[in-house]
LODREN-630946 format. One line per field, with one value per atom (N, C-alpha, C): residue in three letters; atom name; z, y, x. Coordinates in Angstrom, 3 decimals. Each point is the difference from the previous one (the first is absolute). Layout:
<lumros>
keba = ALA  ...
zagu = CA  ...
Z = Z  ...
Y = Y  ...
X = X  ...
</lumros>
This chain:
<lumros>
keba = MET  MET  MET  PHE  PHE  PHE  LYS  LYS  LYS  VAL  VAL  VAL  MET  MET  MET  ARG  ARG  ARG  SER  SER  SER  VAL  VAL  VAL  THR  THR  THR  ALA  ALA  ALA  GLU  GLU  GLU  GLU  GLU  GLU  LEU  LEU  LEU  GLN  GLN  GLN  LYS  LYS  LYS  ILE  ILE  ILE  HIS  HIS  HIS  GLY  GLY  GLY  ILE  ILE  ILE  GLY  GLY  GLY  GLU  GLU  GLU  ALA  ALA  ALA  LYS  LYS  LYS  ALA  ALA  ALA  ALA  ALA  ALA  THR  THR  THR  ILE  ILE  ILE  LEU  LEU  LEU  ALA  ALA  ALA  ALA  ALA  ALA  ILE  ILE  ILE  GLU  GLU  GLU  LEU  LEU  LEU  GLY  GLY  GLY  LYS  LYS  LYS  ARG  ARG  ARG  VAL  VAL  VAL  PHE  PHE  PHE  GLN  GLN  GLN  PRO  PRO  PRO  ALA  ALA  ALA  PRO  PRO  PRO  PRO  PRO  PRO  LYS  LYS  LYS  GLY  GLY  GLY  THR  THR  THR  ILE  ILE  ILE  ILE  ILE  ILE  ASP  ASP  ASP  ASP  ASP  ASP  PRO  PRO  PRO  ALA  ALA  ALA  THR  THR  THR  ALA  ALA  ALA  VAL  VAL  VAL  ALA  ALA  ALA  PHE  PHE  PHE  LEU  LEU  LEU  THR  THR  THR  PRO  PRO  PRO  ASP  ASP  ASP  LEU  LEU  LEU  MET  MET  MET  TRP  TRP  TRP  ALA  ALA  ALA  THR  THR  THR  GLU  GLU  GLU  GLU  GLU  GLU  LYS  LYS  LYS  PHE  PHE  PHE  ALA  ALA  ALA  VAL  VAL  VAL  LEU  LEU  LEU  MET  MET  MET  LEU  LEU  LEU  ASP  ASP  ASP  VAL  VAL  VAL  LYS  LYS  LYS  HIS  HIS  HIS  ARG  ARG  ARG  VAL  VAL  VAL  LEU  LEU  LEU  GLY  GLY  GLY  HIS  HIS  HIS  LYS  LYS  LYS  ILE  ILE  ILE  ILE  ILE  ILE  SER  SER  SER  ILE  ILE  ILE  GLY  GLY  GLY  SER  SER  SER  GLN  GLN  GLN  THR  THR  THR  GLU  GLU  GLU  THR  THR  THR  ILE  ILE  ILE  ALA  ALA  ALA  THR  THR  THR  PRO  PRO  PRO  ALA  ALA  ALA  GLU  GLU  GLU  ILE  ILE  ILE  PHE  PHE  PHE  ARG  ARG  ARG  SER  SER  SER  ILE  ILE  ILE  LEU  LEU  LEU  LYS  LYS  LYS  ALA  ALA  ALA  GLY  GLY  GLY  ALA  ALA  ALA  VAL  VAL  VAL  ARG  ARG  ARG  GLY  GLY  GLY  ILE  ILE  ILE  VAL  VAL  VAL  ALA  ALA  ALA  HIS  HIS  HIS  ASN  ASN  ASN  HIS  HIS  HIS  PRO  PRO  PRO  SER  SER  SER  GLY  GLY  GLY  SER  SER  SER  VAL  VAL  VAL  GLU  GLU  GLU  PRO  PRO  PRO  SER  SER  SER  PRO  PRO  PRO  GLN  GLN  GLN  ASP  ASP  ASP  LEU  LEU  LEU  TRP  TRP  TRP  LEU  LEU  LEU  THR  THR  THR  GLU  GLU  GLU  HIS  HIS  HIS  ILE  ILE  ILE  LEU  LEU  LEU  GLU  GLU  GLU  ALA  ALA  ALA  SER  SER  SER  LYS  LYS  LYS  VAL  VAL  VAL  MET  MET  MET  GLY  GLY  GLY  ILE  ILE  ILE  PRO  PRO  PRO  ILE  ILE  ILE  LEU  LEU  LEU  ASP  ASP  ASP  HIS  HIS  HIS  VAL  VAL  VAL  ILE  ILE  ILE  LEU  LEU  LEU  GLY  GLY  GLY  ALA  ALA  ALA  GLY  GLY  GLY  ASN  ASN  ASN  PHE  PHE  PHE  ALA  ALA  ALA  SER  SER  SER  ILE  ILE  ILE  ARG  ARG  ARG  GLN  GLN  GLN  THR  THR  THR  SER  SER  SER  THR  THR  THR  ILE  ILE  ILE  TRP  TRP  TRP  ASN  ASN  ASN  ASN  ASN  ASN  TYR  TYR  TYR  GLY  GLY  GLY  GLN  GLN  GLN  GLU  GLU  GLU  TRP  TRP  TRP
zagu = N  CA  C  N  CA  C  N  CA  C  N  CA  C  N  CA  C  N  CA  C  N  CA  C  N  CA  C  N  CA  C  N  CA  C  N  CA  C  N  CA  C  N  CA  C  N  CA  C  N  CA  C  N  CA  C  N  CA  C  N  CA  C  N  CA  C  N  CA  C  N  CA  C  N  CA  C  N  CA  C  N  CA  C  N  CA  C  N  CA  C  N  CA  C  N  CA  C  N  CA  C  N  CA  C  N  CA  C  N  CA  C  N  CA  C  N  CA  C  N  CA  C  N  CA  C  N  CA  C  N  CA  C  N  CA  C  N  CA  C  N  CA  C  N  CA  C  N  CA  C  N  CA  C  N  CA  C  N  CA  C  N  CA  C  N  CA  C  N  CA  C  N  CA  C  N  CA  C  N  CA  C  N  CA  C  N  CA  C  N  CA  C  N  CA  C  N  CA  C  N  CA  C  N  CA  C  N  CA  C  N  CA  C  N  CA  C  N  CA  C  N  CA  C  N  CA  C  N  CA  C  N  CA  C  N  CA  C  N  CA  C  N  CA  C  N  CA  C  N  CA  C  N  CA  C  N  CA  C  N  CA  C  N  CA  C  N  CA  C  N  CA  C  N  CA  C  N  CA  C  N  CA  C  N  CA  C  N  CA  C  N  CA  C  N  CA  C  N  CA  C  N  CA  C  N  CA  C  N  CA  C  N  CA  C  N  CA  C  N  CA  C  N  CA  C  N  CA  C  N  CA  C  N  CA  C  N  CA  C  N  CA  C  N  CA  C  N  CA  C  N  CA  C  N  CA  C  N  CA  C  N  CA  C  N  CA  C  N  CA  C  N  CA  C  N  CA  C  N  CA  C  N  CA  C  N  CA  C  N  CA  C  N  CA  C  N  CA  C  N  CA  C  N  CA  C  N  CA  C  N  CA  C  N  CA  C  N  CA  C  N  CA  C  N  CA  C  N  CA  C  N  CA  C  N  CA  C  N  CA  C  N  CA  C  N  CA  C  N  CA  C  N  CA  C  N  CA  C  N  CA  C  N  CA  C  N  CA  C  N  CA  C  N  CA  C  N  CA  C  N  CA  C  N  CA  C  N  CA  C  N  CA  C  N  CA  C  N  CA  C  N  CA  C  N  CA  C  N  CA  C  N  CA  C  N  CA  C  N  CA  C  N  CA  C  N  CA  C  N  CA  C  N  CA  C  N  CA  C  N  CA  C  N  CA  C  N  CA  C  N  CA  C  N  CA  C  N  CA  C  N  CA  C  N  CA  C  N  CA  C  N  CA  C  N  CA  C  N  CA  C  N  CA  C  N  CA  C  N  CA  C  N  CA  C  N  CA  C  N  CA  C  N  CA  C  N  CA  C  N  CA  C  N  CA  C  N  CA  C
Z = 31.398  -0.918  -0.418  -0.341  -0.425  1.010  1.279  1.103  0.187  -0.168  0.119  -1.154  -1.147  -1.169  0.123  0.540  0.176  1.030  0.914  1.012  -0.072  -1.078  -0.245  -0.194  0.516  -0.145  -0.992  -0.457  -0.939  0.562  1.245  0.748  -0.058  0.289  -0.017  -1.398  -0.963  -1.346  -0.402  0.414  -0.402  0.632  1.014  0.689  -0.974  -1.006  -0.894  -1.113  -0.274  -0.929  -1.353  -0.643  -1.253  0.078  1.047  0.106  0.692  -0.824  0.485  0.243  0.145  0.406  -1.118  -1.297  -1.084  -0.184  0.092  -0.161  1.171  1.245  1.089  -0.196  -0.468  -0.236  -1.146  -0.887  -1.072  0.581  0.757  0.673  0.923  0.770  0.939  -0.836  -1.112  -0.876  -0.448  -0.515  -0.469  1.025  1.211  1.095  0.280  0.038  0.197  -1.080  -1.234  -1.133  0.161  0.464  0.243  1.024  1.036  1.180  -0.504  -0.946  -0.349  -1.103  -0.914  -0.942  0.571  0.854  0.532  1.326  0.301  1.146  -0.316  0.556  -0.314  0.295  -0.803  0.388  1.156  0.790  1.127  -0.512  0.853  -0.416  -0.146  -0.708  -0.130  1.525  0.160  1.468  0.703  -0.492  0.715  0.020  1.239  0.170  -0.546  -0.867  -0.599  0.770  0.789  0.838  -0.295  -0.919  -0.554  -1.355  -0.728  -1.321  -0.071  1.026  -0.076  0.039  0.692  -0.043  -1.364  -0.568  -1.384  -0.903  0.048  -0.804  0.093  1.345  0.116  -0.714  -0.034  -0.674  -1.545  -0.503  -1.433  -0.675  0.919  -0.454  -1.037  0.264  -0.880  -1.550  -0.052  -1.391  -0.645  0.879  -0.566  0.260  1.068  0.349  -1.112  -0.565  -0.906  -1.449  -0.300  -1.396  -1.009  -1.101  -1.176  -0.765  0.175  -0.602  1.105  -0.318  0.926  0.200  1.236  0.369  0.950  -0.118  0.902  0.761  1.293  0.745  1.046  0.421  1.060  1.006  1.317  1.224  0.384  0.199  0.363  1.532  0.804  1.440  0.500  1.172  0.701  0.885  0.730  0.833  1.077  0.484  0.942  -0.631  -1.363  -0.730  -0.220  0.132  -0.207  -1.577  -0.483  -1.488  -0.395  -0.980  -0.533  -1.305  -0.602  -1.233  -0.620  -1.060  -0.765  -1.498  -0.911  -1.378  -0.759  -1.039  -0.872  -1.089  0.058  -0.927  -1.432  -0.104  -1.321  0.107  -1.187  -0.167  -1.295  0.176  -1.133  -0.495  -0.286  -0.559  1.164  -0.376  1.012  0.576  -0.564  0.388  0.283  -0.237  0.358  -0.062  0.752  -0.060  0.056  -0.335  0.030  0.994  0.892  0.910  0.139  0.079  0.034  1.373  0.467  1.250  -0.179  -1.107  -0.318  0.277  -0.555  0.294  1.453  0.607  1.401  0.854  -0.104  0.810  -0.341  -1.341  -0.434  0.831  0.035  0.729  1.414  0.716  1.380  0.291  -0.862  0.108  -0.174  -0.949  -0.429  1.208  0.828  1.025  1.248  -0.014  1.310  0.906  -0.410  0.845  0.137  1.008  0.228  0.193  -0.207  -0.008  -0.919  -0.352  -1.008  0.199  -0.548  -0.059  -1.422  -0.714  -1.351  0.083  -1.118  0.134  -1.472  -0.354  -1.051  0.022  -0.909  0.084  -1.033  0.282  -0.989  -0.252  -1.046  -0.399  0.101  -0.182  0.026  1.458  0.870  1.507  0.672  -0.720  0.665  0.515  1.240  0.582  0.115  -0.539  -0.055  -0.785  0.471  -0.861  -1.022  -1.342  -1.121  0.047  -0.883  -0.058  -0.340  -0.875  -0.421  1.134  0.887  1.199  0.919  0.183  0.897  -0.661  -1.287  -0.726  0.210  -0.244  0.129  1.386  0.912  1.399  0.405  -0.500  0.290  -0.596  -1.184  -0.701  0.717  0.443  0.852  1.260  0.661  1.188  -0.179  -1.146  -0.423  -0.203  -0.679  -0.173  1.297  0.899  1.227  0.906  -0.111  0.718  -0.401  -1.448  -0.560  0.306  -0.025  0.226  1.478  0.891  1.403  0.384  -0.815  0.299  0.241  1.258  0.204  -0.665  -0.586  -0.461  1.050  0.599  1.215  -0.403  -1.163  -0.428  -1.440  -0.568  -1.244  0.229  -0.193  0.257  -1.316  -0.079  -1.125  0.517  -0.707  0.319  -1.084  0.382  -0.968  0.596  -0.471  0.256  1.522  0.763  1.348  0.870  -0.516  0.654  -0.221  0.777  -0.292  0.524  -0.534  0.471  0.052  1.029  0.282  -0.524  -1.043  -0.427  1.159  0.759  1.076  1.007  0.269  0.902  -0.578  -1.289  -0.655  -0.679  -0.118  -0.720  0.844  -0.391  0.897  -0.725  -1.040  -0.703  0.858  0.971  0.925  0.856  0.201  0.899  -0.521  -1.288  -0.606  0.034  0.497  -0.078  1.259  1.121  1.401  0.249  -0.822  0.266  0.854  1.092  1.046  -0.127  0.497  0.137  0.908
Y = 15.145  -1.114  -0.296  1.120  -0.186  -0.513  0.374  -0.484  -1.472  -0.403  -1.480  -0.701  0.403  -0.688  -0.068  0.992  -0.023  -1.088  -0.422  -1.030  -1.296  -0.241  -1.141  -1.180  -1.186  -1.254  -0.874  -1.047  -0.928  -0.741  -0.387  -0.680  0.816  1.267  0.801  0.133  0.089  0.135  -1.335  -1.106  -1.302  -0.175  0.706  -0.106  0.587  0.762  0.503  -0.989  -0.236  -0.877  0.189  -1.049  0.132  0.305  0.208  0.336  -1.231  -0.571  -1.080  0.397  -0.970  0.222  0.814  -0.328  0.698  1.368  0.177  1.432  0.906  -0.604  0.813  0.374  -0.833  0.309  1.139  -0.048  0.959  1.410  0.026  1.242  0.496  -0.793  0.509  0.657  -0.757  0.494  1.440  0.161  1.277  1.097  -0.352  0.920  0.487  -0.972  0.297  0.888  -0.349  0.866  1.394  0.166  1.292  0.826  -0.706  0.600  0.550  -0.757  0.372  1.025  0.019  0.953  1.423  -0.017  1.297  0.476  -0.775  0.535  1.204  1.058  1.168  0.012  0.568  0.004  0.865  -0.319  0.915  1.401  0.916  1.434  0.205  1.044  0.414  0.408  -0.242  0.100  -1.270  -0.983  -1.384  -0.529  -0.506  -0.656  -1.336  -0.377  -1.285  -0.699  -1.042  -0.738  -1.363  -0.511  -1.343  -0.101  -1.127  -0.163  0.048  -0.514  0.074  1.347  0.931  1.453  0.618  -0.330  0.531  -0.635  -1.211  -0.660  0.680  0.350  0.638  1.396  0.672  1.295  -0.261  -1.073  -0.143  -0.841  -0.638  -0.957  0.685  1.292  0.537  0.087  0.235  0.202  -1.316  -1.029  -1.167  -1.300  -0.147  -1.436  -0.687  0.745  -0.697  0.432  0.800  0.517  -1.186  0.122  -0.962  0.103  1.034  0.089  0.304  -0.440  0.248  1.437  0.456  1.355  -0.054  0.937  0.060  1.469  -0.049  1.181  0.240  1.192  0.328  0.781  -0.361  0.690  0.900  1.232  0.967  0.322  -0.191  0.139  1.009  0.603  0.851  -0.820  0.692  -0.881  -0.686  0.308  -0.747  -1.017  -0.227  -0.977  0.423  1.259  0.578  0.119  -0.236  0.018  1.443  0.372  1.421  -0.117  -1.164  -0.179  -1.306  -0.264  -1.185  0.314  -0.778  0.281  -1.347  -0.076  -1.167  0.368  -0.785  0.244  -0.455  -1.132  -0.524  -0.898  -0.085  -0.997  -0.815  -1.278  -0.847  -0.895  -1.179  -1.000  -0.810  -1.117  -0.950  -0.809  0.010  -0.811  0.723  1.287  0.738  1.463  0.649  1.442  0.318  1.143  0.364  1.180  -0.115  1.100  0.085  1.150  0.146  0.675  -0.218  0.667  1.482  0.489  1.401  0.692  -0.698  0.449  -0.009  -1.055  -0.215  1.148  0.240  0.932  1.383  0.312  1.312  0.292  -0.862  0.144  0.264  -0.745  0.179  1.347  0.453  1.245  1.182  -0.176  1.143  0.155  -1.043  0.090  0.484  0.194  0.451  -1.217  -1.194  -1.236  -0.318  -0.881  -0.501  -1.509  -0.676  -1.421  -0.385  -1.297  -0.319  -1.535  -0.329  -1.440  -0.092  -1.069  -0.203  -1.129  -0.066  -1.003  -0.204  -1.120  -0.215  -1.172  -0.107  -1.010  -1.076  -1.242  -1.038  -0.367  0.454  -0.206  -1.479  -0.900  -1.411  -0.377  0.759  -0.390  -0.695  -0.476  -0.576  1.124  -0.130  0.972  -0.380  -1.089  -0.566  0.793  0.512  0.851  -0.828  0.694  -0.682  0.221  -0.649  0.371  1.403  0.432  1.429  0.971  -0.298  0.849  0.002  -1.121  -0.133  0.851  -0.168  0.726  1.530  0.446  1.444  0.529  -0.796  0.350  0.167  -0.875  0.058  1.330  0.249  1.238  1.319  -0.056  1.094  0.232  -1.038  -0.062  0.558  -0.423  0.469  1.584  0.474  1.507  0.580  -0.663  0.549  0.289  -0.955  0.221  1.193  0.147  1.158  1.302  -0.033  1.288  0.298  -0.979  0.313  0.179  -0.579  -0.026  -1.538  -0.343  -1.316  -0.461  -1.094  -0.628  -1.053  0.120  -0.853  -1.392  -0.054  -1.307  0.148  -1.209  -0.074  -1.034  0.526  -0.903  -0.232  -1.297  -0.365  -0.334  0.642  -0.196  -0.670  -0.714  -0.643  -0.768  0.160  -0.801  -0.170  1.161  -0.126  -0.444  -0.302  -0.440  0.912  -0.115  0.626  -0.778  0.370  -0.539  1.167  -0.098  0.919  -0.765  0.618  -0.617  0.111  1.093  0.128  -1.176  -0.431  -1.143  -1.323  -0.152  -1.310  -0.268  0.966  -0.132  0.467  -0.369  0.398  1.214  0.515  1.111  1.217  0.298  1.171  -0.230  -1.263  -0.343  0.696  0.305  0.505  1.501  0.547  1.519  0.687  -0.703  0.489  1.074  0.000  1.124  -0.569  0.738  -0.427  0.749  -0.528  0.696  1.182
X = 33.242  0.079  1.430  0.758  1.341  0.899  -0.177  0.787  -0.215  -1.264  -0.318  0.694  0.027  0.621  1.417  0.601  1.558  0.387  -0.904  0.491  -0.764  -0.823  -0.751  0.898  -0.408  0.804  -0.650  0.721  -0.479  -1.214  0.155  -1.090  -1.335  0.107  -1.143  -0.586  0.773  -0.487  -0.719  0.582  -0.620  -1.398  -0.333  -1.318  -1.074  0.341  -0.876  -0.383  -1.294  -0.378  0.738  0.537  0.622  1.451  0.503  1.499  0.659  0.922  0.706  1.444  0.879  1.416  0.695  -0.147  0.675  -0.590  -1.239  -0.626  0.419  0.126  0.432  1.479  0.847  1.326  0.074  -0.768  -0.084  -0.368  -1.004  -0.521  1.076  0.612  1.096  1.225  0.247  1.099  -0.323  -1.243  -0.564  0.078  -0.411  0.009  1.504  0.947  1.388  0.594  -0.345  0.401  -0.571  -1.158  -0.582  0.727  0.334  0.776  1.257  0.737  1.235  -0.070  -0.836  -0.156  -0.398  -0.920  -0.490  0.702  0.979  0.820  0.849  -0.220  0.753  1.476  0.861  1.399  0.150  1.067  0.342  0.372  -0.100  0.268  1.505  0.412  1.304  0.470  1.248  0.548  -0.090  -0.586  -0.090  1.423  0.346  1.216  0.055  0.967  0.146  1.021  -0.432  0.936  0.069  -0.694  0.066  -0.646  0.192  -0.486  -1.492  -0.668  -1.506  -0.591  0.761  -0.572  0.257  1.142  0.273  -1.072  -0.372  -0.901  -1.389  -0.375  -1.327  0.008  1.076  0.105  -0.160  0.616  0.121  -1.137  -0.772  -1.056  -1.069  -0.474  -0.865  0.459  1.332  0.595  0.540  0.371  0.725  -0.670  -0.664  -0.493  -0.801  -1.001  -0.868  0.202  1.039  0.239  0.111  -0.502  0.079  1.293  0.770  1.284  0.984  1.320  1.000  0.358  0.089  0.457  1.070  0.862  1.230  -0.178  0.074  -0.102  1.182  0.043  0.978  -0.771  0.238  -0.459  1.212  -0.289  1.070  -0.134  1.040  -0.107  1.087  -0.324  0.901  0.858  0.853  0.992  -0.754  -1.227  -0.771  -0.889  0.186  -0.838  -1.463  -0.270  -1.282  -0.157  -1.186  -0.281  -0.085  0.739  0.050  -0.839  -0.128  -0.747  0.299  -0.643  0.312  -0.272  0.724  -0.091  -0.010  -0.885  0.080  1.092  1.092  1.137  -0.286  -0.627  -0.353  -1.234  -0.655  -1.141  0.353  -0.089  0.299  -0.930  0.184  -0.865  -0.569  -0.655  -0.468  1.063  1.283  1.141  1.250  0.040  1.281  -0.248  0.974  0.052  1.483  0.367  1.382  0.266  0.900  0.378  1.613  0.439  1.466  0.301  1.294  0.352  0.034  0.274  -0.078  -1.318  -1.084  -1.299  -0.439  0.471  -0.432  0.679  1.271  0.758  -0.350  -0.445  -0.415  -1.311  -0.930  -1.224  0.267  0.878  0.239  0.614  0.932  0.666  -0.936  -0.817  -0.988  -1.018  -0.342  -0.817  0.623  1.370  0.725  0.074  -0.108  0.137  1.377  0.154  1.395  0.033  -1.077  -0.194  -1.077  -0.086  -1.005  -0.351  -1.205  -0.381  -0.593  0.500  -0.462  -0.988  -0.877  -0.994  -0.513  -0.510  -0.708  -0.981  -0.924  -1.066  0.244  -0.581  -0.029  -1.485  -0.529  -1.472  -0.290  0.918  -0.261  -0.437  0.358  -0.301  1.153  0.887  1.207  0.939  0.309  0.877  1.498  0.202  1.419  0.899  1.124  0.813  0.622  0.037  0.575  1.546  0.714  1.474  0.187  -0.842  0.107  -0.167  -1.031  -0.288  1.108  0.765  1.178  1.156  0.163  1.053  -0.256  -1.161  -0.292  0.257  -0.540  0.293  1.435  0.753  1.460  0.655  -0.439  0.448  -0.445  -1.287  -0.569  0.919  0.269  0.718  1.444  0.670  1.279  -0.030  -0.975  -0.306  -0.220  -0.752  -0.281  1.189  0.895  1.312  0.810  0.037  0.723  -0.729  -1.301  -0.832  0.020  0.116  -0.108  -1.429  -0.879  -1.483  -0.457  -0.295  -0.354  -1.356  0.053  -1.257  -0.357  -1.069  -0.334  -0.604  -0.650  -0.574  -0.524  -0.237  -0.559  -1.170  -1.207  -1.191  -0.719  -0.505  -0.790  -1.453  -0.981  -1.325  -0.841  -1.004  -0.900  -1.027  -1.258  -1.122  -0.265  0.247  -0.260  1.200  1.047  1.215  1.203  1.036  1.222  1.207  1.247  1.154  1.025  0.939  0.977  1.309  0.699  1.248  1.029  -0.064  0.870  -0.148  -1.189  -0.295  0.256  -0.028  0.103  1.325  0.878  1.254  1.217  1.051  1.204  0.713  -0.668  0.668  0.368  -0.839  0.260  1.286  0.369  1.171  1.314  0.012  1.202  -0.065  -1.046  -0.058  -0.142  -0.238  -0.026  -1.028  -1.016  -1.067  -1.133  -0.269  -0.922  -1.312  -0.990  -1.304  0.233
</lumros>
């Protein structure tokens, strides 16, 4: 039954008496939400080679949270996940994280690289001016510390955005995946 529901189409649902186009769309949205909420995070040791893999790891903690959370993924030299930590939990519209907290967590884990992330409970994954400002400060600290920060991802309502992919900030720091 569950396998059938995961792959059902709107057309198939509409063949059921009483289910029209709008109801079918609602059911499909609920199924998709269920897939995302109950999808387990990849295990420790997973290699993070793109933002989507980082998001898969962070989804259980950040994607559907009703308050902003800021997290760091701690990675080894081969980009394997050593762990992750929620640095701060804020309100529905903001949270505070500092480069000191981020790099302290990375160093305590014995990691040599990191990815930072936070969620937007509003569902908009567009980086705010404050997000870009913080990213730039984290990258400045990264350069001083000699610990590359590979990306800053924003998650919300089933979507995500990579600041690395959508901004030119990383051009000034020469940090590669």
